[in-house]
N, C-alpha and C positions, 0 to 999 in steps of 0.2 A: 421779629421773625415769626413767620406763620408756616405751619406745615400740618399735614394730616397723617394719621396712622390708621391701619385697618386691621380688623379681626373679624372672623365669622363663626357662627354657630350653626349646627344642624342638629335637630332633635327629632326622634322618631318614637311614637307611642305616647302613652299617658304619663302624667307627671311622676307617679310613683314607680311604675314598671318600665317606663321608657328609658332611652339612653340617648346620649348625644356626643358630638365631637366639637372641639374648638380648634381653629386654625388661625395663626397670626400671620401678618404680612411678611415678617422675617422668616417664617416657617420654624421658629424655635418651638412653637406648638404647631404640630401638623396632624390633624385628625386626632388630637388628644382627647381621650374619653372623659366624660363626666356623666353623672347619674344622680338620682335621688340619694343613693347610698353614699356616694363620694361627697355629696353636699351636706346631708343631714345626719349621716352615720359615719362609718369608717370604711367605706368602700374604696376600691382601686380607682384612681383617676384624680383629676383636679376638681375645682369648683370655683365659682365666681368670687367668693370671699377670700380664698387663698390667693387668687390672682390680684385682688385689691391689696391684700397685705404685702405681696411681693412688689407691686407698683408703689405702694406708699413707702416701704422701707428703702427701695432703690431711689426714688425721687428725693426723699429726705436726705439720704447720704450724699447724693450728688449736689444738692442745694447747699448743704453744710460745707462741703468741700470748696465750693465757689466762694461762700461767705468767709470761710477761714482764709482762703487765698487773698481775698480783698483786704483782710485785716493783717496780712503779712505772715500768715502761718501756713505750713504745708503739713497736712495730716499724714502720718505713716500708716494708720489703720483706722477705719471707721466701720465698726461692726454694728449693724442695726437689725433688730427683730421687730416686726410689727405684729401685733395681736389684734385681729379684727373681731369684734363681737357682733353676732347676728342675734337679734331678739325681736320677737313679735312681728316678724315679717320685714324687718329692716336692719341695716347696719347702724348700730347705736354708738359704737365706740371704736377707736383705733388707738392702741397704746404703742408708742415707740420706745424701745429699750436700746439705748446707745451705749456702747463701750468704745472709747476712742483713745488713740495714742497720738498726741499732738505736741511735739517738742516745743518748749519755750512758752507755752501758754499758761496763764493762771486759771484756776477753776472759775473765778468770777467772770473773766472774759469769755471763757469756754461756755459757761452756762448761758450767758447773754446771747452769744452767737447761735448756740443750739436752739434756744427759744425762738430766735428770729427765723431760723431755717424751718422749724416746726410750723410757724405761722404762715410762712410765705412759699413753701414748696407747692407747686401746682396741684398735686394730689390732695394735700391738706386743704387747699382752697376749694377743691371741688366736692369734698365730702360734707354731707349734712349730718355729721356725727361729732360727738365729743372726742377731742384729740388730746391725749396726754403724753408726757415725755418723762422718762428717767434717763439722765445723762451722767456718765461717770468717766473720768480720765483714768486710764490704766497704765 
């Protein structure tokens, strides 16, 4: 399967004082603001690292769901938080924190499948960062 997805950015002004907008093909983001403050401080708007964290957590959860299904398990709930670390001008780490409700699975099997999902989800494979995972059945 091959497909393309699009997003666009528009930036006006200098790096610190300027501002920009992001728009996705689906329009879930539509002229969504971002700025130096939203990226490096606590300003209003989104930022690239937050969007990578959202993409990583969503990709991992979906990949895990597929792998669990392949092993004969149907997850009731997969809650994933990704914490992306930006350091010295680059993303150095993405930590996935998973809390899952999967009826009938043992912790040993769950940990093995979660590790496989971490290693094989497309976003994990595209990041040049250290990727870690904490996985717990609840």
